[in-house]
C-alpha positions as a printed Julia matrix, in Angstrom:
496×3 Matrix{Float64}:
  72.57   19.68  42.62
  72.23   22.13  45.52
  72.38   20.87  49.14
  69.31   18.85  50.01
  68.84   20.53  53.38
  67.47   23.74  51.81
  63.76   23.49  50.99
  61.3    26.2   50.17
  58.41   27.05  52.46
  56.12   25.65  49.8
  57.53   22.15  50.1
  57.65   22.27  53.89
  54.04   23.45  53.88
  53.2    20.52  51.67
  54.42   18.12  54.34
  52.57   19.95  57.14
  49.18   20.3   55.49
  49.4    17.5   53.0
  46.09   16.8   51.35
  47.28   15.7   47.92
  47.28   11.93  47.71
  49.74    9.91  45.66
  48.51    9.54  42.1
  47.93    6.14  40.55
  48.02    7.29  36.93
  51.01    8.3   34.86
  51.46   11.99  33.98
  49.6    12.73  30.74
  52.74   13.49  28.71
  54.39   10.28  29.91
  51.33    8.24  29.05
  51.27    9.86  25.61
  54.9     8.86  25.02
  54.03    5.27  25.95
  51.09    5.23  23.55
  53.29    6.58  20.78
  55.69    3.69  21.44
  52.79    1.19  21.32
  53.43    0.19  24.92
  50.63   -0.38  27.46
  50.49    1.85  30.53
  51.05   -1.18  32.78
  54.48   -1.69  31.2
  55.72    1.32  33.17
  56.0     1.79  36.93
  57.1     5.1   38.46
  57.73    6.71  41.82
  58.36   10.44  42.39
  58.85   12.12  45.76
  60.5    15.3   47.05
  63.89   15.14  48.67
  62.81   16.34  52.09
  64.71   18.21  54.76
  65.73   15.56  57.36
  64.16   17.61  60.15
  60.77   17.57  58.41
  60.61   13.9   57.46
  58.0    11.99  59.49
  58.52    8.35  60.35
  57.44    6.36  58.47
  57.89    8.51  55.33
  54.79    9.95  53.69
  53.53    8.4   50.44
  55.07    9.78  47.26
  53.45   12.46  45.19
  53.24   10.36  42.06
  53.25    6.61  41.82
  51.85    4.09  39.4
  49.74    1.2   40.63
  52.67   -1.18  40.0
  55.27    0.83  41.92
  55.36   -1.59  44.84
  55.77   -4.69  42.67
  59.26   -6.11  42.0
  60.46   -5.4   38.48
  63.6    -5.95  36.39
  65.78   -2.93  37.22
  68.57   -3.5   34.67
  71.63   -1.39  35.58
  69.78    0.87  38.0
  70.52   -2.0   40.41
  74.04   -0.55  40.62
  72.58    2.2   42.82
  71.86   -0.39  45.5
  75.38   -1.84  45.31
  77.24    1.47  45.25
  75.19    3.04  48.06
  75.62   -0.01  50.25
  79.34   -0.06  49.55
  79.69    3.6   50.58
  77.6     3.1   53.7
  79.13   -0.21  54.78
  82.77    0.15  53.7
  83.27    3.92  53.64
  84.46    6.21  50.83
  88.16    5.69  51.61
  88.04    1.88  51.46
  90.8     0.43  49.25
  91.4    -3.05  47.91
  94.86   -4.57  48.38
  96.77   -6.71  45.88
  99.92   -8.29  47.3
 103.03  -10.19  46.26
 104.44  -12.62  48.8
 107.0   -15.42  48.76
 107.99  -18.47  50.75
 111.33  -18.55  48.98
 114.8   -17.23  49.75
 116.69  -14.52  47.9
 120.18  -15.66  46.95
 122.03  -12.93  45.16
 119.54  -11.65  42.59
 117.63  -14.94  42.35
 114.48  -15.65  44.32
 114.34  -19.4   44.89
 110.85  -20.53  45.75
 107.28  -19.74  44.9
 105.92  -16.26  44.41
 102.3   -15.62  45.47
 100.16  -13.03  43.73
  97.25  -12.52  46.14
  94.17  -10.76  44.87
  92.04   -8.52  47.04
  89.16   -7.91  44.61
  90.48   -4.66  43.1
  87.84   -3.59  40.54
  90.39   -1.63  38.51
  93.56   -3.74  38.53
  94.97   -2.82  35.13
  98.03   -4.44  33.6
  99.8    -1.1   34.03
  99.32   -1.43  37.81
 100.63   -4.99  37.66
 103.65   -3.6   35.81
 104.26   -1.11  38.63
 104.1    -3.93  41.17
 106.64   -5.97  39.22
 108.86   -2.9   38.89
 108.76   -2.48  42.68
 109.67   -6.16  43.03
 112.56   -5.7   40.62
 113.79   -2.71  42.64
 114.21   -5.05  45.63
 117.14   -6.62  43.79
 115.23   -9.58  42.37
 116.19  -10.36  38.78
 115.43  -14.07  38.42
 112.46  -15.97  39.79
 113.34  -19.65  40.17
 109.88  -21.02  40.86
 106.26  -20.87  39.88
 103.85  -17.99  40.52
 100.75  -18.97  42.48
  97.57  -17.0   41.9
  95.61  -16.62  45.13
  91.95  -15.73  44.52
  90.66  -16.97  47.88
  89.29  -13.56  48.93
  86.08  -14.7   47.18
  84.45  -18.09  47.65
  84.22  -19.92  45.38
  87.38  -18.42  43.94
  86.39  -19.04  40.3
  82.8   -18.04  39.63
  83.55  -18.1   35.91
  84.08  -21.86  35.75
  81.05  -23.57  34.18
  79.08  -20.31  34.24
  76.53  -20.04  31.46
  76.82  -17.14  29.03
  74.42  -14.28  29.7
  73.81  -13.72  25.99
  75.32  -14.38  22.58
  78.47  -12.31  23.3
  80.33  -14.19  26.06
  83.67  -12.66  25.03
  82.42   -9.06  25.43
  83.72   -6.97  28.32
  80.34   -6.46  30.01
  79.98  -10.25  30.28
  83.27  -10.87  32.12
  82.66  -12.8   35.34
  84.95  -11.41  38.04
  87.31  -13.02  40.49
  89.51  -11.57  43.24
  92.54  -11.31  40.91
  91.08   -9.95  37.69
  93.93   -8.31  35.78
  92.65   -5.79  33.2
  89.36   -7.71  33.24
  91.16  -10.46  31.29
  90.81   -8.35  28.14
  92.88   -8.21  24.99
  92.64   -4.89  23.14
  92.55   -5.1   19.35
  93.44   -2.12  17.17
  92.57   -2.83  13.53
  93.22   -0.38  10.71
  92.83   -0.88   6.98
  93.73    0.91   3.79
  92.33    0.06   0.38
  94.78   -2.86   0.09
  96.26   -3.61   3.5
  95.12   -4.4    7.02
  97.14   -4.17  10.25
  96.3    -5.55  13.7
  97.93   -4.61  16.98
  97.11   -6.03  20.41
  97.77   -5.07  24.02
  98.64   -5.63  26.83
 102.13   -6.94  26.1
 102.14  -10.74  26.11
 104.93  -13.23  25.7
 104.67  -15.83  22.91
 101.43  -14.44  21.51
 101.04  -13.96  17.77
  98.05  -12.68  15.79
  97.28  -14.71  12.69
  95.24  -12.42  10.48
  92.83  -14.04   7.98
  90.47  -11.07   7.73
  89.42  -10.34   4.15
  89.1    -6.72   2.99
  85.68   -5.83   1.61
  83.79   -2.7    0.62
  81.45   -1.72   3.4
  80.31    0.71   6.09
  82.91    1.38   8.79
  80.16    1.8   11.39
  79.05   -1.78  10.7
  82.53   -3.29  10.62
  81.56   -6.09  13.01
  78.88   -7.45  10.65
  81.5    -9.69   9.06
  83.44  -10.33  12.23
  83.93  -13.78  13.69
  85.02  -14.5   17.23
  88.78  -15.21  17.28
  90.04  -18.72  17.9
  93.08  -19.61  20.0
  95.61  -22.15  18.73
  98.55  -23.49  20.7
 101.73  -25.27  19.75
 103.94  -27.6   21.71
 106.4   -24.85  22.65
 103.78  -22.91  24.61
 103.25  -20.21  21.97
  99.71  -19.04  21.17
  98.16  -17.9   17.92
  95.09  -15.66  17.99
  93.4   -16.38  14.68
  91.2   -13.63  13.22
  88.76  -14.53  10.47
  85.82  -13.04   8.62
  85.98   -9.71   6.81
  86.7    -6.06   7.51
  85.82   -2.96   5.44
  88.48   -1.02   3.56
  89.76    2.36   4.84
  88.39    1.82   8.35
  89.63    1.69  11.92
  88.21   -0.21  14.88
  89.34   -0.49  18.49
  87.7    -3.04  20.76
  88.43   -5.45  23.62
  87.65   -9.14  23.99
  87.76  -11.64  26.82
  89.32  -14.3   24.61
  91.98  -16.09  26.69
  91.82  -18.44  29.67
  92.55  -16.18  32.63
  95.45  -18.08  34.23
  97.19  -18.26  30.88
  96.44  -14.58  30.35
  98.19  -13.56  33.58
 101.11  -15.88  32.83
 101.71  -14.37  29.4
 101.4   -10.8   30.71
 103.82  -11.39  33.6
 106.31  -13.05  31.26
 106.31  -10.03  28.95
 106.39   -7.38  31.7
 109.14   -9.13  33.68
 111.27   -9.46  30.56
 110.79   -5.75  29.77
 112.18   -5.04  33.25
 115.28   -7.09  32.48
 114.15  -10.0   34.61
 114.13  -13.74  33.96
 111.35  -16.21  34.75
 110.63  -19.45  32.95
 108.13  -20.94  35.4
 104.37  -21.34  35.15
 101.35  -20.02  37.01
  99.06  -22.15  39.13
  96.19  -21.52  41.52
  96.45  -21.88  45.25
  96.32  -20.23  48.66
  99.13  -18.21  50.18
 100.62  -20.05  53.18
 100.76  -18.17  56.52
 104.53  -18.45  56.46
 104.88  -16.47  53.22
 106.67  -13.14  53.56
 105.01   -9.99  52.25
 107.22   -8.39  49.61
 104.92   -5.58  48.53
 101.3    -4.48  48.55
  99.47   -2.31  46.03
  96.41   -0.3   47.18
  93.6     0.37  44.73
  91.77    3.61  43.97
  89.41    4.64  46.77
  85.86    3.33  46.8
  84.55    6.88  46.2
  86.62    7.1   43.0
  85.61    3.59  42.0
  81.86    4.13  42.21
  82.19    7.05  39.79
  83.47    4.59  37.2
  80.77    2.08  38.09
  77.8     4.44  37.8
  78.96    6.96  35.21
  79.81    4.2   32.71
  77.52    1.46  34.04
  80.42   -0.95  34.48
  79.02   -4.43  35.17
  82.33   -6.08  36.06
  83.29   -3.45  38.6
  79.79   -3.44  40.12
  79.94   -7.21  40.58
  83.34   -6.88  42.26
  81.88   -4.26  44.62
  79.03   -6.59  45.5
  81.38   -9.52  46.07
  83.54   -7.3   48.27
  80.54   -6.59  50.48
  80.22  -10.33  50.89
  83.93  -10.99  51.39
  84.15   -8.43  54.19
  80.96   -9.79  55.73
  82.41  -13.32  55.77
  85.04  -12.12  58.24
  82.24  -11.59  60.77
  79.99  -14.58  60.18
  79.58  -18.07  58.79
  78.49  -18.23  55.15
  78.96  -20.85  52.47
  79.7   -18.42  49.64
  80.66  -14.79  49.15
  77.42  -14.12  47.26
  75.37  -15.54  50.12
  77.14  -13.17  52.51
  76.59  -10.22  50.15
  72.89  -11.01  49.87
  72.52  -11.27  53.65
  74.34   -7.97  54.15
  72.1    -6.25  51.6
  68.86   -7.49  53.18
  70.11   -6.47  56.63
  70.9    -2.96  55.33
  67.4    -2.61  53.92
  65.84   -3.69  57.2
  68.09   -1.39  59.22
  66.97    1.59  57.13
  63.26    0.7   57.24
  62.97   -0.35  53.59
  60.76   -3.38  53.04
  62.83   -5.92  51.08
  59.94   -8.3   50.42
  59.97   -9.55  46.83
  63.44   -8.22  46.07
  65.67  -10.74  44.28
  69.46  -10.43  44.4
  71.97  -12.11  42.1
  75.14  -10.15  41.37
  74.43   -6.5   42.2
  75.05   -5.18  38.69
  71.64   -5.51  37.04
  73.12   -7.69  34.29
  70.71  -10.4   35.3
  67.5   -12.11  34.25
  66.74  -12.77  37.92
  67.28   -9.56  39.88
  64.12   -7.72  40.92
  63.4    -4.58  42.9
  60.35   -2.34  42.98
  60.41    1.39  42.21
  59.26    1.94  45.79
  62.26    0.02  47.15
  64.66    1.81  44.79
  63.25    5.16  45.94
  63.92    4.04  49.51
  67.6     3.54  48.67
  67.76    6.98  47.06
  66.02    8.5   50.1
  68.56    6.99  52.48
  71.38    8.14  50.2
  70.04   11.71  50.12
  70.33   11.95  53.91
  73.61   10.03  54.18
  76.96   11.49  55.19
  78.2    10.19  51.85
  75.58   11.84  49.64
  78.11   14.13  47.9
  80.22   11.11  46.91
  77.15    9.15  45.82
  75.56   11.98  43.84
  78.82   12.79  42.06
  78.95    9.22  40.74
  75.65    9.55  38.86
  75.56   10.47  35.15
  74.42   14.05  34.52
  71.75   14.55  31.87
  73.2    15.82  28.57
  76.64   16.11  30.18
  78.43   12.82  30.87
  78.32    9.06  31.37
  75.39    7.09  30.01
  73.23   10.26  30.05
  75.55   12.42  27.93
  73.36   12.16  24.8
  69.98   12.21  26.52
  67.67   15.14  27.35
  69.67   17.75  25.45
  67.7    20.95  25.01
  65.17   20.01  27.7
  64.55   21.4   31.19
  66.4    18.38  32.59
  69.69   19.22  30.86
  72.31   19.55  33.58
  69.6    19.22  36.27
  69.23   15.46  36.52
  71.68   12.96  38.02
  70.36    9.67  36.73
  71.47    6.04  36.64
  70.19    4.33  33.53
  69.48    0.68  32.82
  68.84   -1.27  29.65
  68.22   -4.91  28.82
  66.24   -6.54  26.03
  63.09   -6.55  28.12
  63.73   -3.72  30.57
  64.73   -0.06  30.55
  64.9     2.1   33.64
  66.02    5.39  35.18
  66.58    6.26  38.82
  68.14    9.22  40.57
  67.61   12.87  41.39
  66.08   15.73  39.39
  66.21   19.43  40.26
  63.26   21.31  38.83
  63.14   24.85  37.44
  62.3    26.21  40.9
  65.39   24.52  42.34
  63.57   21.82  44.3
  65.07   18.34  44.3
  63.13   15.15  43.57
  63.7    11.43  43.75
  62.56    9.87  40.47
  62.34    6.18  39.57
  60.89    4.8   36.34
  60.97    1.21  35.09
  59.6    -0.21  31.85
  59.32   -4.01  31.66
  58.03   -5.37  28.36
  59.21   -7.45  25.41
  59.53   -4.13  23.53
  60.93   -2.26  26.53
  63.62   -0.32  24.58
  60.78    1.6   22.92
  59.94    3.0   26.35
  63.12    5.04  26.61
  61.33    8.15  25.3
  58.66    7.81  27.99
  61.33    7.65  30.7
  62.98   10.75  29.27
  59.61   12.48  29.27
  59.16   11.59  32.95
  62.49   13.22  33.8
  61.67   16.3   31.69
  58.22   16.56  33.27
  59.7    16.62  36.77
  62.45   19.06  35.78
  59.87   21.36  34.19
  57.89   21.61  37.43
  55.21   18.99  36.79
  55.75   17.28  40.14
  55.85   20.57  41.99
  52.45   21.54  40.62
  51.06   18.48  42.4
  52.91   19.52  45.56
  50.92   22.73  46.0
  49.03   22.36  49.28
  45.25   22.4   49.17
  43.88   24.47  52.07
């Protein structure tokens, strides 16, 4: 998108002599798409406004050009809620913010043996892969430590409570899926095990990663004739079996089609045990020795810092969050807002602090937060609510922020990348719309920026809430195409 500060005389004239009131009906082509999907007009709420030059924006802002009658009512935003979290994170923490994961010890190094406990302290890194943990252990090994004669304590106290996953109810019928992982401050590779399954006409092989000590895959998958694209139709969730020696069997059952290949990841192992098995394998690969266990606890003030690993920058992180609609990383961002807020105030939980910080940000920027419901900041929620009007307010603030380039670059580009890579191909919006998408069983949404064919930029928000909401995706695409094709600008022509 071109810089937002350049506006044509037409748009500036629109602000000066405005006599076109915000519309309460949907554009005709959008309404037609809803009818074709057998969805009522009231299922959809929209808000469209120009991205104005900061010097020409009155206070309070003028009404939008196009809005539906429900645009000021809280609705289920699905993953468009990530726009709120990522913009707040940029504004509150800054684009160069980094999370820190540290290794400390209260022990003493005698020769090549560290005698005492080792503390692995999490700092909420949203992208702490097992490869990064391997680099940390390699750096530890380079300090002359070969044997660890003590347990490893996992410190997740950066968030409170430290284990939000304990006793948490499953969001849907796939609790072991990646998008359902509930984060903590020391989430290594999102607690995932990668499965690589490949079959011939007679044989099936299974490989897993990351490397884990004393983990064996017990394969009971039966080969069947079937469609590779529907390989998971006969899949059953793996079970975990243990023996007295501490070894684990991951038992696969069900069936798998012949001459097919599938790669997927599952959250299948208790997370403390997961970290223990990964550290055991990585430390052994480095020529080290450790036969202790992991436990949970808090790092004592007397512990000595051995090394610290910084994460990717926040600006790089939000690109992963928004481009790929990553729920786990978004939730870690939201919790980080709360964790940093807790340093400056008294709150019972990290989520409470994050909620308070979010409401305060809305108030500070003149966005009415009434009716908004916050839960985890990712949109993977049955509770979260925000109106199109409020979402447009966030996008308006972002458009005039110092960090707009970083924010805009995180949004999927229509027909180009992220969750928009297959949408709006061959339309006027191709390559001209930076849009965050959202999708749940009863909600689909889009929110972001569209540049029309006359190179004017627009804030566009559309939300469909209905039991058959997924059918409304075509209507949302039509809204984006309509704006890109100049539909909104036609309404912006001043009436003299």
